[in-house]
C-alpha positions as CSV (number, residue, x, y, z in Angstrom):
1,M,43.1,54.5,9.7
2,W,44.1,50.9,10.8
3,K,43.4,48.0,7.9
4,D,42.7,44.7,9.1
5,N,42.0,43.3,5.4
6,D,45.7,42.0,4.0
7,D,46.8,38.8,5.7
8,K,50.3,39.4,4.0
9,I,51.0,41.1,7.4
10,M,51.3,37.9,8.7
11,G,54.3,37.9,7.2
12,I,55.7,39.9,10.0
13,L,55.5,37.0,12.4
14,D,57.8,34.8,10.0
15,S,60.8,37.4,10.7
16,I,61.2,35.9,14.2
17,E,61.9,33.1,12.5
18,T,64.4,33.5,10.1
19,Q,67.2,35.6,8.6
20,N,65.4,38.8,10.1
21,K,66.0,37.1,14.4
22,G,67.0,40.3,16.3
23,C,66.2,42.9,13.7
24,F,63.1,44.4,14.2
25,P,61.6,47.3,12.8
26,V,61.5,44.9,9.9
27,V,60.3,45.4,6.4
28,C,56.3,45.4,5.7
29,P,55.6,43.0,3.3
30,I,52.4,45.0,2.5
31,C,54.3,48.2,1.6
32,G,58.0,47.3,1.7
33,E,58.9,50.0,4.5
34,K,60.9,49.2,7.3
35,D,58.3,49.5,9.7
36,G,56.8,45.8,10.9
37,H,56.5,45.3,14.3
38,L,55.7,42.5,16.9
39,Y,54.0,42.2,19.9
40,F,52.7,39.3,22.1
41,H,51.3,40.0,25.9
42,R,51.1,36.9,28.1
43,N,47.7,36.8,29.9
44,R,49.2,35.8,33.0
45,D,52.9,34.7,34.3
46,G,53.6,30.7,33.5
47,D,49.9,30.8,30.9
48,E,51.2,29.7,27.4
49,K,48.4,31.2,26.1
50,G,48.5,34.9,25.0
51,S,47.7,38.1,22.4
52,M,49.7,38.7,18.9
53,W,49.8,41.9,17.4
54,V,51.6,42.1,14.0
55,W,51.4,45.8,12.3
56,C,53.2,48.1,10.1
57,G,53.6,51.7,11.1
58,K,53.4,53.4,7.8
59,C,50.8,51.4,5.8
60,Y,48.8,51.1,8.8
61,H,47.9,47.2,7.9
62,F,47.7,45.1,11.2
63,A,46.7,41.7,12.6
64,H,45.3,40.7,16.1
65,A,44.9,37.3,17.0
66,L,45.0,35.0,20.2
67,C,47.8,32.7,19.9
68,R,50.5,30.1,21.5
69,L,52.8,32.3,23.2
70,P,56.8,31.4,22.5
71,K,58.7,30.0,26.1
72,W,60.7,32.3,25.9
73,W,58.1,35.3,26.0
74,K,58.5,38.0,29.0
75,N,55.8,40.7,28.2
76,L,57.3,44.5,28.3
77,D,56.7,46.3,31.5
78,K,55.6,49.4,29.8
79,I,53.1,48.1,27.8
80,N,49.7,48.7,30.2
81,F,47.3,45.7,29.6
82,E,44.6,48.1,30.3
83,E,45.5,49.7,27.3
84,L,45.5,46.8,24.8
85,T,42.7,46.7,22.2
86,S,42.7,44.8,19.0
87,Y,43.6,47.9,17.4
88,P,47.8,48.7,18.0
89,N,47.3,52.0,18.8
90,H,49.3,52.1,22.5
91,L,51.4,49.7,20.7
92,E,52.6,51.7,17.6
93,E,53.0,54.6,20.4
94,N,55.5,52.7,22.1
95,K,57.3,50.8,19.2
96,F,61.0,52.0,19.8
97,C,60.5,50.0,23.5
98,I,58.8,47.6,22.0
99,D,61.3,46.5,19.5
100,E,64.4,47.1,21.1
101,W,62.3,44.4,24.0
102,I,62.0,41.5,21.4
103,N,65.4,41.9,20.1
104,K,66.8,41.8,23.3
105,L,64.3,38.7,24.1
106,N,65.8,37.1,20.7
107,A,69.4,37.3,21.4
108,L,68.8,36.5,25.0
109,Y,66.8,32.7,24.0
110,N,67.1,32.2,20.4
111,H,70.8,32.8,19.1
């Protein structure tokens, strides 16, 4: 079901730094549908490293990587670390809450 074979999906990550700031979901760079999502997860409070997922709920392309997180990022309490895998199944189930959360954080810390 999930496809990790097209680097264009990483364009979703660019959305956090462009005119789309605070507007998740964004348009998927692969299928063109507005179902592109982003989630970071900090390993521990104060740790600058964590994980990042970008995915599209329509075409099921995704990417997962370890990365240095934005200083302003705070994990969403609803996301259970134990349910996170490289595949964004748990995140897709919670995408509406995730989009609301990332838009809220963007509004608070990046404007």
